[in-house]
Structures are given as structure tokens and as C-alpha cells.
C-alpha positions as CSV (number, residue, x, y, z in Angstrom):
1,M,-9.8,17.7,16.2
2,D,-8.0,14.9,14.3
3,A,-9.7,10.9,15.8
4,R,-7.1,9.2,18.2
5,G,-6.3,6.0,17.4
6,D,-6.6,2.9,19.3
7,D,-3.8,0.0,19.1
8,L,-4.8,-3.7,19.2
9,E,-3.4,-7.1,17.5
10,L,-5.0,-8.7,14.5
11,A,-4.7,-12.2,12.8
12,A,-3.5,-12.1,10.1
13,S,-5.0,-15.3,7.4
14,D,-2.2,-17.7,8.8
15,G,-3.0,-16.5,12.5
16,F,0.5,-14.3,12.6
17,R,-0.4,-11.5,15.1
18,L,-0.1,-8.2,13.4
19,A,0.0,-5.1,15.2
20,A,-2.6,-2.4,14.3
21,T,-4.3,0.9,15.3
22,R,-8.0,1.3,14.6
23,F,-9.6,4.8,14.6
24,D,-13.2,5.3,15.1
25,P,-14.7,7.9,13.6
26,V,-16.3,11.2,15.1
27,G,-20.0,10.5,14.4
28,P,-21.8,7.8,12.4
29,R,-19.3,5.6,10.3
30,A,-19.6,6.3,6.4
31,A,-17.0,3.6,5.4
32,T,-13.8,1.7,6.9
33,V,-10.5,2.7,5.6
34,V,-7.7,0.0,5.6
35,I,-4.4,1.4,5.1
36,A,-1.9,-0.5,3.2
37,G,1.4,1.0,3.8
38,A,4.8,1.4,2.1
39,A,8.0,-1.1,3.1
40,G,9.7,-0.5,6.0
41,V,7.2,1.9,6.9
42,P,5.7,1.3,10.6
43,R,2.2,2.3,10.8
44,G,2.9,5.3,13.0
45,Y,3.7,6.8,10.1
46,Y,0.2,7.2,8.8
47,A,-1.7,8.0,11.7
48,P,-2.3,11.5,10.9
49,F,-3.9,10.6,7.8
50,A,-6.1,8.0,9.5
51,G,-6.9,10.3,12.2
52,H,-7.9,13.0,9.7
53,L,-10.1,10.4,8.1
54,A,-11.7,9.4,11.1
55,A,-12.8,13.2,12.2
56,H,-14.6,13.1,8.8
57,G,-16.5,10.1,9.4
58,L,-14.2,7.3,7.6
59,G,-12.8,4.8,10.0
60,A,-9.3,3.9,9.2
61,V,-7.5,0.7,10.7
62,T,-3.6,0.9,9.8
63,L,-1.2,-2.4,10.0
64,D,2.6,-3.4,10.7
65,Y,3.0,-6.2,8.3
66,R,5.0,-9.3,9.7
67,G,8.6,-7.9,10.3
68,V,7.7,-4.7,10.2
69,G,7.4,-1.8,13.5
70,G,4.8,-3.9,16.3
71,S,4.8,-6.9,14.0
72,R,8.3,-7.2,14.3
73,P,10.5,-10.0,15.9
74,A,13.4,-9.5,18.7
75,S,15.5,-10.4,16.0
76,L,15.0,-10.4,12.0
77,R,17.6,-13.2,11.0
78,G,16.3,-16.3,10.3
79,F,12.8,-14.8,10.5
80,P,10.5,-16.6,7.6
81,A,8.9,-13.7,6.0
82,R,8.1,-13.2,2.4
83,L,6.8,-10.5,0.6
84,H,4.0,-12.1,-0.8
85,H,2.7,-13.1,2.7
86,W,2.0,-9.2,3.1
87,G,-0.6,-9.9,0.6
88,E,-1.7,-13.0,0.8
89,R,-1.9,-13.2,4.5
90,D,-1.1,-9.8,6.2
91,L,-3.8,-7.4,4.1
92,D,-6.0,-10.5,3.4
93,G,-6.6,-10.8,7.6
94,T,-7.1,-7.5,7.9
95,L,-9.3,-6.7,5.1
96,G,-11.5,-9.5,6.5
97,W,-11.7,-7.8,9.6
98,A,-12.9,-4.8,9.2
99,A,-15.4,-6.6,6.3
100,E,-16.7,-8.3,9.1
101,R,-16.7,-6.3,12.0
102,W,-18.5,-3.2,10.1
103,A,-20.3,-5.4,7.3
104,D,-23.0,-2.6,7.3
105,R,-20.4,-0.2,5.3
106,P,-18.4,0.0,2.6
107,L,-15.0,-1.2,2.9
108,L,-12.3,1.1,1.4
109,V,-8.3,1.0,0.8
110,V,-5.7,3.5,1.0
111,T,-2.0,2.0,-0.5
112,H,1.1,3.4,-0.3
113,S,3.8,2.3,-2.7
114,I,4.4,-1.2,-1.8
115,G,1.0,-1.8,-0.8
116,G,-0.8,-1.3,-3.8
117,Q,1.3,-3.8,-5.2
118,V,0.8,-6.9,-2.9
119,L,-3.3,-5.7,-2.6
120,G,-4.2,-7.6,-5.5
121,L,-2.6,-11.5,-3.7
122,A,-5.4,-10.6,-1.0
123,P,-8.4,-13.1,-1.3
124,T,-10.4,-10.5,0.1
125,L,-9.9,-7.8,-2.2
126,D,-13.3,-9.2,-3.5
127,R,-14.9,-6.8,-0.5
128,V,-13.4,-3.8,-1.4
129,A,-15.5,-1.1,-2.7
130,A,-12.9,1.3,-4.2
131,V,-9.0,1.9,-3.7
132,L,-7.1,5.2,-3.2
133,S,-3.6,4.5,-4.2
134,V,-0.6,6.8,-3.1
135,A,3.0,6.2,-5.5
136,S,2.0,2.7,-5.8
137,Q,4.0,1.3,-8.7
138,S,5.5,-1.7,-10.6
139,G,9.0,-2.0,-9.0
140,Y,10.5,-3.1,-12.4
141,W,13.5,-1.5,-13.0
142,R,13.2,-0.8,-16.7
143,L,10.7,1.4,-15.8
144,W,12.7,4.4,-14.6
145,S,15.1,6.5,-17.2
146,G,18.5,7.7,-17.5
147,A,21.0,7.3,-14.3
148,R,18.1,6.5,-12.2
149,R,17.3,3.1,-14.3
150,L,21.0,2.3,-13.3
151,Q,20.5,2.9,-10.2
152,M,17.5,0.6,-9.7
153,G,19.1,-2.2,-11.7
154,A,22.0,-2.5,-9.1
155,Y,19.9,-2.0,-6.5
156,F,18.1,-5.1,-7.5
157,H,20.5,-7.2,-9.3
158,L,23.3,-6.6,-7.0
159,L,23.1,-4.5,-3.9
160,I,19.8,-5.4,-2.3
161,P,20.0,-9.6,-2.7
162,A,23.8,-9.6,-1.6
163,A,23.3,-7.2,1.9
164,A,19.6,-9.4,2.8
165,R,22.0,-12.7,2.4
166,L,24.9,-11.5,3.9
167,A,23.5,-9.7,7.2
168,G,20.6,-12.3,7.5
169,Y,17.8,-9.3,6.9
170,L,17.7,-6.2,4.6
171,P,19.3,-3.1,6.4
172,M,16.9,-0.7,5.1
173,R,18.9,2.6,5.5
174,L,20.6,1.6,1.9
175,V,17.3,2.8,0.6
176,G,15.6,4.4,3.8
177,G,12.7,2.8,5.9
178,E,13.1,0.0,8.6
179,D,15.0,-3.0,8.2
180,L,13.4,-6.0,6.3
181,P,13.4,-9.8,6.6
182,R,15.7,-11.3,4.5
183,G,12.8,-13.5,2.7
184,V,11.0,-10.2,1.9
185,A,14.3,-8.2,0.5
186,V,14.9,-11.4,-1.8
187,E,11.4,-11.6,-3.3
188,W,11.2,-8.0,-3.4
189,A,14.6,-8.2,-5.7
190,R,13.4,-11.1,-7.6
191,W,10.2,-9.3,-8.8
192,C,11.7,-6.1,-9.7
193,R,14.2,-8.1,-12.4
194,D,10.9,-9.2,-13.7
195,P,8.9,-7.8,-16.2
196,D,5.7,-8.8,-15.0
197,Y,6.9,-8.0,-11.6
198,V,4.4,-9.5,-8.8
199,L,1.9,-11.0,-11.8
200,T,4.3,-13.6,-12.2
201,H,3.9,-15.2,-8.8
202,A,0.1,-14.4,-8.9
203,R,0.0,-16.4,-11.9
204,A,1.2,-19.2,-10.0
205,R,-1.3,-19.2,-7.6
206,G,-4.6,-19.1,-10.0
207,G,-3.8,-15.2,-11.1
208,A,-5.3,-13.9,-7.3
209,G,-7.4,-11.4,-7.8
210,Y,-5.7,-8.8,-10.0
211,G,-7.7,-9.4,-12.9
212,R,-11.2,-9.6,-11.1
213,F,-11.3,-6.2,-9.1
214,E,-13.8,-4.0,-11.4
215,R,-14.3,-1.2,-8.3
216,P,-13.5,2.5,-8.5
217,W,-9.4,3.1,-8.4
218,R,-7.7,6.4,-7.9
219,A,-3.8,6.3,-8.8
220,Y,-1.6,9.4,-7.2
221,A,1.5,9.6,-9.2
222,L,3.2,12.4,-7.9
223,A,6.0,14.5,-10.5
224,D,8.2,14.5,-8.5
225,D,8.9,10.9,-6.9
226,P,11.8,9.3,-7.4
227,Y,10.7,5.9,-6.2
228,A,7.4,5.8,-8.2
229,P,7.9,7.1,-12.4
230,R,4.7,7.8,-13.8
231,A,5.5,4.8,-16.0
232,A,5.8,2.6,-13.1
233,V,2.3,3.9,-11.6
234,E,0.8,3.0,-15.0
235,R,2.2,0.2,-15.2
236,L,0.9,-0.8,-11.7
237,L,-2.8,0.4,-12.8
238,G,-2.4,-1.9,-15.7
239,F,-2.2,-5.1,-12.8
240,Y,-5.7,-4.5,-12.5
241,P,-7.5,-4.2,-16.4
242,R,-10.9,-4.5,-15.0
243,A,-11.2,-1.7,-12.6
244,A,-12.4,1.6,-12.9
245,R,-9.2,3.3,-13.0
246,E,-7.9,6.8,-13.0
247,L,-4.8,8.7,-12.7
248,R,-4.5,12.0,-10.8
249,W,-1.0,13.4,-11.5
250,V,0.3,15.9,-8.9
251,E,3.1,18.5,-9.7
252,P,4.3,20.5,-6.5
253,A,3.4,23.5,-7.7
254,E,-0.3,22.7,-7.8
255,V,0.1,21.8,-3.9
256,G,2.5,25.0,-2.8
257,R,5.9,22.5,-2.1
258,P,7.4,19.3,-3.0
259,V,5.7,16.1,-2.3
260,G,7.7,13.3,-3.6
261,H,7.3,9.3,-2.6
262,F,6.9,10.1,1.0
263,G,5.1,13.3,1.7
264,F,1.2,12.8,1.0
265,F,0.9,11.2,4.3
266,R,2.2,14.3,6.0
267,R,0.1,17.0,7.8
268,P,1.2,20.0,5.6
269,F,-1.0,18.5,2.5
270,E,-4.1,18.3,4.8
271,A,-5.9,21.2,3.2
272,T,-4.9,19.9,-0.3
273,L,-4.4,16.1,-0.9
274,W,-5.8,14.9,2.1
275,R,-9.0,17.3,1.5
276,E,-9.0,15.8,-2.1
277,A,-8.4,12.0,-1.0
278,R,-10.9,12.4,1.8
279,E,-14.0,13.8,-0.5
280,W,-13.2,10.7,-3.0
281,L,-13.2,8.0,-0.5
282,L,-16.4,10.2,1.0
283,A,-18.3,9.9,-2.7
284,R,-17.2,6.2,-2.7
285,A,-18.9,5.2,0.5
286,A,-22.1,6.7,-0.4
287,G,-22.1,5.2,-3.6
288,G,-21.0,1.9,-2.4
289,G,-18.0,1.6,-5.0
290,D,-19.9,1.6,-8.6
291,R,-18.6,-1.2,-11.0
292,A,-17.7,1.4,-13.9
293,R,-15.5,0.7,-16.5
294,P,-12.0,1.2,-16.6
295,T,-11.4,4.7,-17.8
296,T,-7.5,4.4,-18.2
């Protein structure tokens, strides 16, 4: 039986209060896993996966970035959030809280989509023993091909910036998910027009943690994912050049059904992708996250 979560509030590194849920393990704690979710996806989406991890000895913590889910104000209009805040402040505070609370156990991270992009902005990344990313990619629009490239270019050059400025926030029904603060959307669109994506922002702050992270990193790329093509996932892995990187390419036929950008965290994959991810995380926990050289 999966573990149940307990809701709480955590402090981001600037003191902003974040809604979070902790899933304590059944039996001894092998490690603690922070789940850094996708843009506009509330933490409740990851609860089944987090509960599954906890049922197998991996305590888990989910959070809502500022402006999303339980960390959203009554109105997004005028809310001064930026995309880089999600990494530099929200993930940083959450990782620090988890690392201090369970200091005698390894700290691991599972990312989904944008979570893997902003993770390198968190100073506390240095305390993480291993990362497993799912559909985490560079958002640079030219990494897509064909008609999809044109669609992504239109999103980030025109549609998203215009909609965010006009409405005062981004109505995410345009691309799926919850609405986003204007500053998050505008910065996201600007990064997606830049070949170096988030690295341009990171360099202005001394490079952040992207070039320092030396621990294991497994990246899942899903063959039927329209939001994270293989080229974009590989580009993100290149943001972390010293990590011990491996790319796990998944075809729908291998797991018996479509996966797409969001399917990995759904219950039908409990016996396949969840089990594989769990076993990889447990192995990294047992090893404490070895500092092997990059493999990709």
C-alpha cells in the first residue's frame, strides 16, 4: 500500500511560504526524494508516484512553486514571481529543508520538465546525491523539427508573451496546466528564444550549479513526447557537463501504452517505469551517489 502524504508549509530561501507535502517511508528511510515538477502542474499530480516511492523506503517531498497550486495568491495579476525564482529560491529552500531534516540520509531529486531546467539554479544542488529527470529538456524552440518547430516558435515569440502581458498572467489553457504568473511566462518565453536557454541567466549569476554537479543523472526521454524531443533532452543533459549522465529512451511499445509528456507519473506505469525509477533511486541511495565520470 502506498504511503499517505502530510501537507505542510516550507520556506523558500527568501522566506516565501510554499505549499508542500511530505511522504514518510514505510520502514527505514533509505533516502529522501524531492520531486521538482513541471510548469503549471500542482504537486498533487505527483502524489501517487511519491506515495509509491515512500512505500518502498524512499521518503518523498512534493512542492508547489510560487504562483502554482497551494502556493498561488488569490490573484496572479501583479504577483512578482519570475521563473528563476523557482530554482534559486523555491527549490533551493526545499532542498535545504530536506537535507537538514534528514541529514543522515542521501538527498535525491526527481524532476519533471521545467524542474530539471531550473534545478541548476539552486545553490543547494551541491547537497544532492543523484538526479532522475523525466521529460526535462531545453526549451529552445529550434530543437523541435518540422511543423512543431514553427508552433513552438509562435508560442515563445508571439503567443505567450502577448497573452501574459494582455491578461496580466498566462492562461495556461493555451498549452495545458494551471495559469502562470506574468513574470514567469515572460521570462520562460525569453529563455526559449535563446539558444543557451537558462544558461544565459545562470552565467550572469556566476554559472550557478550547472557546471559543478558531478553526481549520477538519469534522463528519461519519451519517444511520443511532443514537448520534449530527444534533441532537447540531450541539450539539457549538456547543461550539466560534469554529471555522470545517462539517457534512457522509452518507446511506447516497450511499456505497453503511450506515455507522452505527462504519463510517466500516472498509475498505469507502476509496474514498469515506476519500478525501474525506484530501483535506480534505491541503488543511488545505497551508493550515496558516486562521482563517476560523465557517460554521455
